[in-house]
C-alpha positions in Angstrom: 96.7 82.3 88.9 96.7 78.7 90.2 93.2 77.0 90.4 92.7 73.6 91.9 89.2 72.1 91.4 88.1 69.0 93.4 84.8 67.2 93.2 84.1 64.6 95.9 81.6 61.9 95.2 80.1 64.1 92.5 80.1 63.7 88.8 81.1 66.8 86.8 81.6 67.8 83.2 84.0 69.8 81.3 81.2 72.5 81.0 81.1 72.8 84.8 84.9 73.0 85.0 84.9 75.8 82.4 82.1 77.7 84.2 84.1 77.6 87.4 87.3 78.6 85.6 85.6 81.5 83.9 84.0 82.8 87.1 87.2 82.5 89.2 89.2 84.2 86.4 86.8 87.2 86.4 87.0 87.3 90.3 90.8 87.2 90.1 90.9 90.0 87.5 88.8 92.3 89.7 90.3 91.6 93.1 93.5 89.6 93.2 97.1 89.5 91.8 98.4 87.0 89.2 100.0 85.1 92.1 96.7 84.2 93.7 96.1 80.5 94.5 92.5 79.2 94.6 91.2 75.8 95.9 87.7 75.0 94.8 85.9 72.0 96.3 82.4 70.7 95.7 80.5 67.7 97.1 77.0 66.4 98.0 75.9 65.9 101.6 72.4 64.9 102.5 71.1 66.0 99.0 72.7 69.4 99.4 75.4 70.6 97.0 78.2 72.2 99.0 81.1 74.2 97.7 84.0 75.9 99.3 86.5 78.3 97.9 89.8 79.2 99.5 92.0 82.0 98.2 95.6 82.9 99.2 97.0 86.2 97.8 99.5 88.7 99.1 99.8 86.9 102.5 96.1 86.9 103.1 93.7 84.0 103.2 90.1 84.0 102.4 87.5 81.2 102.7 83.8 81.0 101.8 81.3 78.2 101.8 77.9 77.8 100.2 75.1 75.2 100.2 72.2 74.9 97.8 69.9 72.3 96.1 72.1 72.3 92.9 75.7 72.9 92.0 75.1 75.8 89.7 73.5 77.8 92.5 76.6 77.2 94.7 78.9 78.5 92.0 77.2 81.8 91.9 76.8 82.0 95.7 80.5 81.3 96.2 81.6 84.0 93.7 79.3 86.5 95.4 80.4 85.6 98.9 84.1 85.8 98.0 83.6 89.2 96.3 81.8 90.5 99.4 84.6 89.2 101.7 87.4 90.6 99.7 85.7 94.0 99.3 84.9 94.0 103.1 88.6 93.6 103.8 89.5 96.3 101.3 91.7 94.1 99.1 91.9 95.3 95.6 94.9 94.2 93.4 94.3 96.9 90.8 95.1 99.8 93.2 
């Protein structure tokens, strides 16, 4: 798994990085192969925390975006949205 985390004009801590890595790792274990590439980007725009997550695996691309009043909410929203998108498209690496 390759995970790139980018924060634009937003302070972050090692704890936030670890939370993202843990959540994405669990997502990968359930739905993707070891070759998956993730691009995680978070920023603040007009007091909203915005996060996007791109995934590329087995020739397929996935993209989700979330906005909330704090970064931690966007983390959970992104994982839930990506899970729903992958399940909707019937992609399961473990089958």
